[in-house]
C-alpha positions as CSV (number, residue, x, y, z in Angstrom):
1,M,-131.5,159.7,10.0
2,Q,-130.1,160.2,6.5
3,L,-126.8,161.7,5.4
4,G,-126.9,162.3,1.7
5,N,-127.9,159.1,0.0
6,L,-126.7,156.9,2.9
7,T,-128.4,156.0,6.1
8,F,-126.6,156.9,9.4
9,Q,-125.6,153.3,9.9
10,E,-124.2,153.1,6.4
11,C,-122.1,156.2,7.0
12,L,-120.7,154.6,10.1
13,L,-119.8,151.6,8.1
14,L,-118.2,153.8,5.5
15,Q,-116.1,155.6,8.1
16,S,-115.0,152.3,9.6
17,C,-113.7,150.7,6.4
18,R,-110.0,151.7,6.4
19,L,-107.3,150.7,4.0
20,H,-106.3,147.0,3.8
21,S,-108.1,146.0,6.9
22,K,-111.4,146.4,5.2
23,R,-112.1,147.6,1.7
24,L,-115.0,149.9,1.0
25,P,-118.1,147.7,0.3
26,L,-119.3,149.0,-3.0
27,S,-122.6,147.2,-2.7
28,R,-123.5,149.7,0.0
29,L,-122.7,152.8,-2.0
30,P,-125.4,155.0,-3.6
31,V,-126.4,154.4,-7.2
32,I,-124.7,157.6,-8.3
33,Y,-121.5,155.6,-8.8
34,G,-123.2,153.5,-11.5
35,H,-122.5,149.8,-12.0
36,R,-121.0,148.2,-8.9
37,L,-118.1,145.8,-9.2
38,A,-116.7,143.4,-6.7
39,S,-113.2,144.4,-5.6
40,T,-111.0,141.4,-6.3
41,D,-107.3,140.8,-6.8
42,S,-108.0,139.5,-10.2
43,G,-109.6,142.7,-11.4
44,S,-112.5,140.9,-12.8
45,S,-115.9,142.6,-12.8
46,G,-117.3,139.4,-11.3
47,G,-120.6,137.6,-11.9
48,N,-121.9,137.0,-15.3
49,A,-122.0,140.6,-16.5
50,A,-122.4,141.0,-20.3
51,P,-119.3,142.2,-22.1
52,N,-118.8,145.9,-23.1
53,R,-119.8,146.5,-26.7
54,L,-121.0,149.0,-29.2
55,N,-124.4,148.1,-30.5
56,N,-123.4,148.3,-34.1
57,A,-126.6,146.8,-35.4
58,S,-128.5,150.0,-34.7
59,A,-125.6,152.4,-33.9
60,K,-128.0,154.0,-31.4
61,S,-126.8,152.5,-28.2
62,L,-123.8,150.9,-26.4
63,F,-123.5,148.4,-23.6
64,L,-121.0,149.3,-20.9
65,C,-120.4,148.2,-17.3
66,G,-123.7,146.3,-17.3
67,Q,-125.8,149.2,-18.5
68,E,-127.2,150.3,-21.9
69,F,-126.7,153.9,-23.0
70,E,-128.3,155.8,-25.8
71,S,-125.8,157.4,-28.1
72,D,-126.0,160.9,-29.5
73,D,-123.9,163.5,-31.3
74,Y,-121.3,163.4,-28.5
75,T,-120.7,159.7,-28.5
76,N,-117.1,159.0,-29.5
77,L,-116.0,155.7,-27.9
78,T,-114.1,153.3,-30.1
79,D,-114.3,149.5,-29.9
80,R,-110.7,149.6,-28.6
81,I,-111.5,151.8,-25.7
82,I,-114.6,149.9,-24.8
83,E,-112.6,146.7,-24.6
84,Q,-110.4,148.2,-22.0
85,V,-113.0,149.7,-19.7
86,N,-112.8,148.4,-16.2
87,C,-109.9,146.0,-16.8
88,G,-108.7,147.0,-13.3
89,L,-105.0,146.5,-13.7
90,H,-104.4,148.1,-10.3
91,R,-106.5,145.3,-8.7
92,Q,-104.7,142.4,-10.4
93,R,-102.3,140.8,-8.0
94,G,-98.9,140.4,-9.7
95,H,-99.3,143.4,-11.9
96,P,-96.8,146.2,-11.4
97,L,-99.6,148.7,-10.9
98,W,-101.0,146.5,-8.2
99,L,-97.6,146.4,-6.6
100,L,-97.2,150.2,-6.7
101,T,-100.7,150.8,-5.4
102,N,-100.1,148.6,-2.5
103,R,-96.8,150.2,-1.7
104,I,-98.4,153.7,-1.7
105,V,-101.3,152.5,0.4
106,G,-98.9,150.7,2.8
107,H,-97.0,154.0,3.3
108,F,-100.2,155.9,4.2
109,N,-101.3,153.0,6.3
110,A,-98.1,153.1,8.3
111,N,-97.8,156.9,8.7
112,Y,-101.4,158.2,9.1
113,T,-103.6,156.6,11.8
114,R,-106.5,157.3,14.0
115,S,-107.0,156.1,17.5
116,R,-106.2,152.5,18.2
117,S,-103.9,152.5,15.2
118,R,-106.8,152.5,12.8
119,P,-105.7,153.7,9.3
120,L,-106.7,157.3,8.6
121,F,-107.2,157.1,4.9
122,T,-110.1,155.1,3.4
123,V,-109.2,153.3,0.1
124,V,-111.8,153.3,-2.7
125,D,-110.5,151.3,-5.6
126,N,-113.4,150.1,-7.8
127,L,-115.9,152.9,-8.5
128,S,-117.4,152.8,-12.0
129,P,-115.6,154.9,-14.5
130,I,-118.9,156.2,-15.9
131,V,-119.6,159.6,-14.5
132,T,-121.7,162.7,-15.4
133,P,-120.4,166.0,-16.6
134,E,-121.4,167.5,-13.3
135,Q,-119.1,165.0,-11.4
136,N,-116.2,165.3,-13.8
137,F,-116.3,169.1,-14.4
138,D,-119.0,171.2,-12.6
139,S,-118.4,169.9,-9.1
140,L,-114.7,170.7,-9.5
141,L,-115.3,174.3,-10.6
142,I,-114.0,173.6,-14.1
143,P,-115.3,176.4,-16.4
144,A,-117.9,175.6,-19.0
145,D,-115.5,176.6,-21.8
146,H,-112.5,174.7,-20.5
147,P,-110.8,172.6,-23.3
148,S,-110.9,169.4,-21.1
149,R,-114.7,169.3,-21.7
150,R,-114.4,169.0,-25.5
151,P,-115.2,165.7,-27.3
152,S,-111.8,166.0,-28.8
153,D,-110.3,165.5,-25.3
154,V,-112.9,163.3,-23.5
155,Y,-114.6,160.0,-24.2
156,Y,-118.3,160.6,-24.1
157,L,-121.0,157.9,-24.0
158,N,-123.5,160.6,-24.7
159,R,-124.0,164.2,-23.6
160,G,-125.1,163.0,-20.1
161,R,-122.4,160.4,-19.4
162,L,-118.6,160.1,-20.0
163,L,-115.6,158.0,-19.0
164,R,-114.0,159.9,-16.1
165,G,-111.0,162.0,-17.1
166,H,-109.6,161.9,-13.5
167,T,-110.3,160.2,-10.2
168,S,-111.2,163.7,-8.9
169,A,-114.6,163.1,-10.4
170,H,-115.5,161.3,-7.2
171,Q,-114.1,163.8,-4.7
172,C,-117.3,165.7,-4.0
173,D,-119.5,162.6,-3.7
174,L,-117.2,161.0,-1.1
175,L,-116.9,164.3,0.8
176,R,-120.7,164.5,0.9
177,Q,-120.9,161.0,2.3
178,G,-118.8,162.0,5.3
179,L,-115.3,160.9,4.4
180,D,-112.5,163.2,5.6
181,A,-109.4,161.3,4.4
182,F,-109.4,159.0,1.4
183,L,-107.5,157.6,-1.5
184,V,-109.4,156.9,-4.8
185,V,-107.7,154.6,-7.3
186,G,-109.0,153.9,-10.7
187,D,-108.7,153.8,-14.5
188,V,-109.2,157.2,-16.3
189,Y,-109.6,158.0,-20.0
190,R,-108.3,160.8,-22.1
191,R,-108.0,161.3,-25.9
192,D,-104.3,162.0,-26.3
193,E,-101.3,161.8,-28.5
194,I,-99.5,158.5,-29.1
195,D,-96.0,157.9,-27.8
196,R,-94.2,155.8,-25.2
197,S,-95.6,157.8,-22.2
198,H,-99.2,158.3,-23.3
199,F,-102.1,155.9,-23.6
200,P,-105.8,156.7,-23.7
201,V,-106.4,154.6,-20.6
202,F,-104.3,155.0,-17.6
203,H,-104.6,154.9,-13.8
204,Q,-104.7,157.6,-11.2
205,M,-104.7,157.9,-7.4
206,E,-106.5,160.8,-5.8
207,G,-105.8,161.7,-2.2
208,V,-107.9,164.1,-0.1
209,R,-107.7,165.1,3.5
210,I,-109.9,167.8,5.2
211,Y,-109.7,169.2,8.7
212,S,-111.8,170.8,11.3
213,Q,-110.2,173.8,13.2
214,E,-109.4,171.5,16.1
215,Q,-107.8,168.9,13.9
216,L,-105.7,171.5,11.9
217,F,-104.3,173.2,15.0
218,A,-104.1,170.1,17.2
219,G,-100.3,170.4,17.2
220,A,-100.2,174.0,18.4
221,K,-101.0,173.2,22.0
222,D,-99.9,176.5,23.6
223,S,-101.7,178.8,21.1
224,A,-104.5,176.6,19.6
225,D,-107.2,178.6,21.3
226,S,-106.0,181.9,19.7
227,L,-105.7,180.5,16.2
228,R,-108.5,180.7,13.7
229,M,-109.0,178.8,10.5
230,F,-110.8,181.7,8.7
231,D,-110.0,185.4,8.4
232,R,-112.7,187.0,6.3
233,S,-110.5,190.2,5.9
234,R,-107.9,188.3,3.9
235,N,-108.1,188.7,0.1
236,R,-107.1,186.1,-2.5
237,T,-103.4,186.2,-3.4
238,D,-101.0,183.8,-5.1
239,E,-100.2,182.3,-1.8
240,Q,-103.6,181.8,-0.2
241,Q,-107.4,181.8,-0.7
242,A,-109.7,184.6,0.3
243,G,-110.9,184.1,3.8
244,H,-108.2,181.7,4.9
245,S,-106.1,182.8,7.8
246,V,-102.3,183.0,7.2
247,E,-101.8,180.2,9.7
248,T,-104.3,178.0,7.9
249,S,-102.6,178.5,4.5
250,K,-99.1,177.9,5.9
251,L,-100.1,174.8,7.9
252,L,-102.1,173.2,5.1
253,E,-99.2,173.8,2.7
254,H,-96.7,172.3,5.2
255,E,-98.9,169.2,5.9
256,L,-99.5,168.6,2.2
257,K,-95.9,169.0,1.0
258,S,-94.5,167.0,4.0
259,C,-96.9,164.1,3.1
260,L,-96.0,164.0,-0.5
261,E,-92.2,164.5,0.0
262,G,-92.4,161.6,2.5
263,L,-94.1,159.4,-0.1
264,A,-91.5,160.3,-2.8
265,R,-88.6,159.5,-0.5
266,R,-90.2,156.2,0.6
267,L,-90.7,155.0,-3.0
268,F,-87.6,156.5,-4.7
269,G,-85.1,156.6,-1.9
270,S,-84.1,159.2,0.6
271,S,-81.6,160.8,-1.8
272,I,-84.1,161.6,-4.5
273,A,-83.8,165.2,-5.7
274,Y,-87.2,167.0,-6.0
275,R,-88.6,170.5,-6.3
276,W,-92.0,172.2,-6.1
277,V,-93.3,174.2,-9.0
278,P,-96.3,176.6,-8.9
279,A,-99.2,175.3,-11.0
280,Y,-102.9,176.0,-11.7
281,F,-105.9,173.7,-11.2
282,P,-109.5,174.9,-11.1
283,F,-110.3,173.0,-7.9
284,T,-107.2,173.9,-5.8
285,H,-105.4,177.1,-4.8
286,P,-102.6,177.6,-4.3
287,S,-101.5,174.6,-6.4
288,W,-98.1,172.9,-7.1
289,E,-96.5,170.2,-9.1
290,L,-93.9,167.9,-7.6
291,E,-91.0,167.3,-9.9
292,V,-88.2,164.7,-9.4
293,R,-84.8,164.5,-11.1
294,H,-84.3,161.4,-13.0
295,S,-81.5,159.9,-15.1
296,Q,-81.9,159.5,-18.8
297,S,-82.0,155.8,-20.0
298,D,-79.4,156.7,-22.7
299,G,-77.0,158.0,-20.1
300,G,-77.6,161.6,-20.9
301,E,-77.9,164.5,-18.5
302,A,-80.5,164.0,-15.7
303,D,-83.8,165.9,-16.2
304,W,-86.8,167.0,-14.2
305,M,-90.1,165.1,-14.5
306,E,-93.5,166.2,-13.2
307,M,-94.8,163.4,-10.9
308,L,-98.0,164.8,-9.4
309,G,-100.3,167.8,-9.0
310,C,-101.7,169.0,-5.7
311,G,-103.0,172.0,-3.8
312,I,-105.3,173.4,-1.2
313,V,-108.9,172.5,-1.9
314,E,-110.9,175.5,-3.1
315,Q,-113.2,176.7,-0.3
316,R,-116.1,177.1,-2.8
317,L,-115.8,173.4,-3.5
318,L,-116.0,172.5,0.2
319,D,-118.9,174.9,0.7
320,G,-120.8,173.2,-2.2
321,C,-120.2,169.8,-0.4
322,G,-121.8,171.2,2.8
323,L,-118.5,171.6,4.6
324,P,-118.1,175.4,5.1
325,N,-116.2,174.9,8.3
326,R,-113.6,172.7,6.9
327,T,-110.4,173.2,4.9
328,G,-108.1,170.6,3.3
329,W,-105.7,169.5,0.6
330,A,-105.8,167.1,-2.4
331,F,-103.3,165.5,-4.8
332,G,-103.5,163.4,-7.9
333,L,-100.8,161.2,-9.4
334,G,-100.6,158.9,-12.4
335,L,-99.7,155.3,-11.4
336,E,-98.1,154.5,-14.8
337,R,-95.8,157.5,-14.6
338,W,-94.6,156.5,-11.1
339,A,-94.3,152.9,-12.1
340,M,-92.3,153.7,-15.2
341,Q,-89.9,155.8,-13.1
342,L,-89.7,153.3,-10.2
343,F,-89.4,150.1,-12.2
344,S,-87.6,151.4,-15.3
345,V,-90.4,150.4,-17.6
346,P,-89.6,152.2,-21.0
347,D,-93.0,152.0,-22.7
348,I,-96.5,152.6,-21.2
349,R,-98.0,149.9,-23.5
350,L,-96.1,147.2,-21.5
351,F,-98.5,147.6,-18.6
352,W,-101.2,146.1,-20.9
353,S,-99.0,143.2,-21.9
354,K,-100.1,139.7,-20.9
355,D,-96.7,138.3,-21.7
356,P,-95.7,136.0,-18.8
357,A,-92.0,137.1,-19.3
358,F,-93.1,140.7,-18.4
359,L,-95.4,139.9,-15.5
360,A,-93.1,137.3,-14.0
361,Q,-90.6,140.1,-13.2
362,F,-93.0,141.6,-10.7
363,A,-94.4,138.3,-9.3
364,Q,-92.2,137.8,-6.3
365,P,-93.0,140.9,-4.1
366,C,-96.7,140.4,-5.0
367,Q,-96.9,136.9,-3.4
368,P,-99.0,136.7,-0.2
369,G,-96.8,137.4,2.8
370,A,-93.9,138.6,0.7
371,D,-92.0,141.9,1.2
372,L,-93.7,144.5,-1.0
373,W,-90.7,146.7,-0.9
374,Q,-88.1,144.2,-2.3
375,P,-86.4,145.9,-5.2
376,V,-87.8,145.3,-8.7
377,Q,-86.2,146.6,-12.0
378,Y,-87.7,145.7,-15.4
379,K,-85.3,144.0,-17.7
380,P,-86.2,144.1,-21.4
381,I,-87.1,140.7,-22.7
382,S,-85.8,141.6,-26.1
383,V,-85.6,144.7,-28.3
384,Y,-87.4,144.5,-31.7
385,P,-86.7,147.1,-34.4
386,P,-89.2,149.9,-35.1
387,C,-90.9,150.2,-38.5
388,P,-91.7,153.9,-39.3
389,M,-94.0,154.9,-42.1
390,D,-95.4,158.3,-43.1
391,L,-99.0,159.1,-44.1
392,S,-99.7,162.4,-45.9
393,F,-103.2,163.6,-46.9
394,W,-105.2,166.7,-47.9
395,L,-108.1,167.6,-45.7
396,P,-111.3,168.6,-47.5
397,A,-111.4,172.4,-48.1
398,A,-112.3,174.4,-45.0
399,D,-112.8,171.3,-42.9
400,A,-112.9,172.4,-39.2
401,S,-114.1,169.1,-37.8
402,F,-110.8,167.2,-38.0
403,H,-108.8,166.9,-34.8
404,S,-105.5,165.1,-34.4
405,N,-106.9,163.1,-31.4
406,D,-109.5,161.7,-33.8
407,F,-106.8,160.4,-36.1
408,Y,-104.9,159.0,-33.1
409,D,-108.0,157.1,-32.1
410,L,-108.4,155.7,-35.6
411,V,-104.8,154.5,-35.6
412,R,-105.2,152.9,-32.2
413,S,-108.5,151.1,-33.2
414,I,-106.8,149.6,-36.2
415,A,-103.1,149.1,-35.2
416,G,-103.8,148.4,-31.5
417,D,-100.6,147.9,-29.5
418,L,-98.5,147.6,-32.7
419,V,-98.3,151.4,-32.8
420,E,-95.6,152.9,-30.6
421,Q,-95.8,156.6,-31.7
422,V,-97.7,158.9,-34.0
423,S,-96.4,162.4,-34.6
424,L,-97.4,165.3,-36.8
425,I,-94.2,166.0,-38.7
426,D,-95.4,168.5,-41.3
427,E,-98.4,170.7,-42.2
428,F,-99.0,172.9,-45.1
429,R,-101.9,175.1,-46.2
430,H,-102.4,175.5,-49.9
431,P,-102.1,179.3,-50.8
432,K,-104.9,179.1,-53.5
433,D,-107.6,176.7,-52.3
434,G,-106.9,176.9,-48.6
435,R,-106.8,173.1,-48.1
436,M,-104.6,171.8,-45.3
437,S,-102.0,169.0,-45.9
438,L,-100.9,167.0,-42.9
439,C,-98.1,164.4,-42.7
440,Y,-98.1,161.9,-39.8
441,R,-95.2,159.6,-39.0
442,I,-96.4,156.3,-37.5
443,V,-93.9,154.1,-35.8
444,Y,-94.9,150.5,-35.6
445,R,-93.1,148.1,-33.2
446,S,-94.1,144.9,-31.4
447,H,-92.8,143.9,-28.0
448,E,-93.2,140.3,-28.9
449,R,-91.6,139.8,-32.3
450,T,-90.0,141.6,-35.3
451,L,-92.6,143.2,-37.6
452,T,-92.0,142.7,-41.3
453,S,-92.4,145.6,-43.6
454,E,-95.2,143.8,-45.3
455,E,-97.1,143.4,-42.0
456,A,-96.7,147.1,-41.2
457,R,-97.7,148.1,-44.7
458,T,-100.9,146.1,-44.5
459,V,-101.9,147.9,-41.3
460,H,-100.7,151.3,-42.7
461,D,-102.8,150.9,-45.8
462,Q,-105.9,150.0,-43.7
463,I,-105.4,153.2,-41.7
464,A,-105.2,155.2,-44.9
465,K,-108.3,153.7,-46.4
466,S,-110.2,154.3,-43.1
467,A,-109.1,157.9,-43.1
468,V,-110.4,158.4,-46.6
469,T,-113.8,156.8,-45.6
470,R,-114.2,158.8,-42.4
471,W,-112.9,162.3,-43.4
472,A,-112.9,162.2,-47.2
473,V,-109.2,163.0,-47.2
474,Q,-107.0,162.8,-50.3
475,I,-104.0,160.6,-49.8
476,R,-100.8,162.2,-51.2
C-alpha cells in the first residue's frame, strides 16, 4: 500500500517521529526534498559533500547541496549567498537561534500532546532549501503575476529551481504525506534591502495543524453531533471562507490565536502587550499578524512590531492535498526577529558572527541538561563607529533592467558583513535625456574593530568599479 511517495510503513514511521523524542529521519523522505542532510547539533551537512560553488569556469552550471544545476537566464545567485546555503544556524547547539528554536519546540511539546503524552507536533528541521516554483508558489495559491516570483525578489538556481522564500514551501508535501500537525524550521532566502533588521538569509518556523470534524468539535461534548464543519450555503466574507460553517470559523480562529498568544506570553512574559491586525496571505483566509509592543533601545516611546503572520488554511489548498474533509490553521515566524526582540540583539548580522565573545553569552542555557529558559540578554562587546559613504551614478538611458535589490546583492558580495546599511537617499530623472541618477548611502561598520576611512574607501571604490562593469553606469 502506498501513500504518496511513501510506503504505508514509512508513513507510520513519519507519524511516530515526534519532536525531541525522535527527529524526522530525512533518509526516509521522498526525493522531492532534494539533497538530504543529517540532522546534527553542529549544523554540518555531514559526510564528505562537495562545497557549494559557482562553476565559474564555464558559467553554465553551479554546484549546490551535493547536486549540479544548469544555469539559465533566471540564475541570480551570488558567491556570498552560495557560501551561506545550509549553514543551519538553528541546528548549531550554543547558537541563539538554536536556543530560541528549542524553547519554542519545548513549549509546543509541553502543551500539545497525543495519547500517552506523545508530542502532537512533528518537528522537521533539515529539509533542503532547494525547491521548485510549484512548491514555493503554485501549491500555496500564489498568483502567477505576484511580485514575490520575480528574480528581483527570489534567488533562482534556474527557471526550475530556487532557494525557498519561506518554509511554507514544504507545507503541501508534508500534508500529502499524512502529517496533521508539524513545525518546519529552516533557512530561507530573499533579495532584500540592507539594514540592521534585514539579511538575504534568515530562518523561519512554519506551524500547521489540521483537524477532522471529530477533532475540531471534540470539546463540544453536548452539541458535537449537531455541529458541522462545512456549510455549503455560506459565502466568502472577511471573517470566513466560503463553505465553512460559522462554528468552524470561530473555533479555528480561537484555537489559532490561543496557541500563538500562549507562545508569545511564554517567551516574552505574561505581561507582554500584543494585538491582532488583519492581514492578507494567498494561502490563508482570514489572516492576521500578531504585533507586540516593545521598548525602543534609545529609551523612546514603545512601538508595535509585527512578529508573525497566520490564518485559516485556504480550503482550496487542502483540497489540492487530497484533504477535502479537513480544515486547519497555519502560522509563520522569523526566528531572527523573535531572537532580536527576546535577547536584545541590535543587528541581524550578529547571528552570523563566529566571535566567541558573542556566542559565549548564549552558551550556558544550551548546555546538555541546563535550563533552556534561564534569562539571557545580549551585552554589546564593544561599539565601533560607523563609516558612511555615498555613491551616486547615472543609469544608462532608458535602462529598465536595474533593480535596487541587484545593487544590494553587489554590495553584499563585495563588502560582506562590513556593510551595515544601504539606503537610496536621492533619485533624479534628467529632463532632457531621461536618464536616471541614483544616490545610495552605504554605511560600513565592523563588529570586531574600528574601520579606517582608507579601508572603507577601498571597498567603496571596488563597489563603484563593479557597478560600472555590470550596468555601464556613469559615476558622478
